C-alpha positions, 0 to 999 in steps of 0.5 A: 786532322787525324791519320788515315787507319791502317794496319802497319805497326807504325805512321813512319819509320825513318830508316838512317836517322843517325846520319846527317840528313836522317837526324834534321828529318827526325827532328823535325818530326819530333817538333811538328807532328801529332802527340801520338804519332807512331813513328820510329828511327832506324839504321845499323847502330843501336846506340846511335839510335838511342842518342837520336831518340834522347835528341827528339825527346829533348826537343819536345818531352810531351811528344811520343818517342820513337822506338828504335829499329836496329837493321842492316842493309840487306834485303832480309832486314829491310824487307822485315822493316818496311813491313812494320811502316805505313811510310818509309823516309829513306835517308841512307845515301848515296842511292845509286850504291845503298838505296836499292834495297830499302826501295825494293822492299817497299815496292814488294810490301806496299809500303809508301816512300820517301826520299832525298836524292837527287840521283836521276840516273838512280831515279831512272833505274827503279822506275824500269826495275820497280815500277810495275811491282809497286803499282800492283802492290800498291806502294806509292813511291816518291823518290827526288821528294826534297830539295832535288826536285820538289821546288822546281816541280812545285813551282812549275805546279803553281805556275800551272794552277794559276794559269788554269784558274785564272786564264782559264788554259794549260800551261805552256811555256815554263822557266824556273831559277835558282835566284838565290842560294846560301847554303854549304852542302853535307859530306853526304850531298858531297859523297853523291856528287863525287861518287855518281860516275863510280856508280853510273857511266857518263851515257847513263848520268846524260841519258837520265838527263834528257828531258822526258827521260823519266816521263811515262809517256813520250812528247815530241815538244821541245823547249824554244832552243838557245841561241849560239851565243848562249851555248857558248857562254851559258848566258841567257836573258829570260823576260821577267827573270833577269840575267841566266846561266847553267843550273848545276841541277837542271837537268835533273829537275827537268827529268823530275818536272816533265814526269809529272807531265807525263803522269799527269797526261796519264794517270786518270786520278791525277788529271784532276790537278789540270794536266799541263797541256800538249805542248809544255815546255820546261827549262832551268837556269840559275840567276847570275850577276853579268856575263862574266859569271855566267861563263865562269859558272857555265864552264865551271859546270862543264869542266868539273863535270868532265874531271868526275866522270873521267878522272878519278884521281881528281874524285879522290882530291876532292874527298879529302877536302870536303865534309865526309858522309854523316857530317854537314855545316853546324847549326849556327853556321846553317842557321842564316841559309836562304834559297830562292826560286823564281819562275815564269809561265805562259799560258798556251793560248793563241792568239796570245793574251801578253799575260804571264803567270810569275812565282816566287819561292823561298825558305829561311833557314838550315837546307836540311831542314828543308829537306826535312820539311819537304819529306815530313810534308809530304808524309803528313799529306799522304796520311791525312789527305784523301789524294786517290793514288793507286800505287807506283812511282810519283813526283812531289806534285802529284801530292797536290796543293794540300801539300804546298798548303803544309809547306807554307805552314813549315816555312817554305812559301810559294806566291804567285801572281798574273803579270803583263808580259 
């Protein structure tokens, strides 16, 4: 499908292309995008960027190589770069420390924007500062559009779509589970986790993880309350998903999914996708083998979070034993990575029908190639589809079914079906 016509020099620019995630994203574009794609790789080191170009050419000599854009991390350089691009993929993190310059540049220039942050607290700050500017300029901006938090958002969207089409009802409660994950994080991901509380206060982080913290409209509807036992142990049994425990990413993903709910309710152009309905609720967990592993995970996250937030010696100690920014698992080690999500959605019907929607989503291969697939598939959706967004700060599900179809081509599979509960 041909790309949309625009007046910018580049269809897409990968900013931070010499980093671990940026390089994987550049490789993915070189391997999967049309031959005539006009694109560039950007960063501070001309020599390292030339190395990225050579890697991309070696992967696919028949495709047009990327141009090189050397720029520093300042408002002037990034404003100039943003004006050249139709879309920017920003892979420079931690975003709480380094991300605002590019976000601001794109919002001002009307340049569409994607990133792979998992920092909901930074996401919340960008909404507060730049949403009005993005709407005025026409920039469509998609923070948290990779492994954080696209899978949860798209699983929820798929469940809601199936319930709407098969049961003629809006979705009520959705539960998503990280069913299985085999992977090691990169240095950039670890640096983000370690440095989060050096940039933001515990109060700011906690506030950003409230269910409707990112939603453009409030909702008094709350998810079903956990039992006292579940609160103490972290363990909770969910029909059709099994025994669950506390999820490391639950707060972040919940905020994004509820922003989708708010956008679908608020924005007329998105209502054609099907609002989730006023009684929509969302919960996220992680699959666990037994009550012992559930308790272990629950308290590891609780104690680890407190230490990260309030104990700087603990953060400094961690830095000595993990990958550094720019580093990550080898290609050989990550080739056997695997991630799987499962979810159930209950239709908002009274009386109840006894039916639910069940979803399974999975990917074989490096989690950083999955990040590249999420970012690249989103870029192609904006370049090729008429999705009708006018500008603002959106979520992955706002790209619709066309995005999910592209991800299927890239190896991220989603299956849904109606079951008897």
